[in-house]
Steps between C-alpha positions, in 0.01 A plus 500: 500500500612853436466840675416650171201752506271539215298831471193554276371849490200597314444868418246700307555819306243769590279653225703650225838398669592172315803643308625697811462187702676280245786745466547544876485117560747420227732744657520293820619190305865587444592626838320213668666236289840643626420437861710219644188291628310527188462163312226605248286809451252500229233744401187383313203694340175335473397408133128567550527798746809702436437690827594189688871442584666214695854466627627160552810509718734252665734587785782304665318550824239731687778718653627593139139593387462714831817687404371558156182654641719773669696608190446836313329343200245333727452819714410657161242211445340604830486860387345414164254231625151629523574781268539319180432128605385305795637183659214243487665196655850410625580138574804373671567134445771245593635292222463128604668348202856520383574847342642349182296305252648165380334502156 
């Protein structure tokens, strides 16, 4: 078993804010992927409802994700949240299989 933490965050752009939300969220990807505890950090946009965005993240452990949440680019997230998008659901999960696929 691993300590790896999986985070799934569902967000929704506010009315008329889809492109602003998309641009802002895409701007989080590069600095987050540079963080030492980041294993994977993927942003998705729903095919049927372009106002819906989902982050799929894997972190080496919970402590690394907690550090991530204190960094300047995530502080900016807190400032923008509720102005151009809302966080609808945040799920923190423990990976219970091996982190590497064997296929």
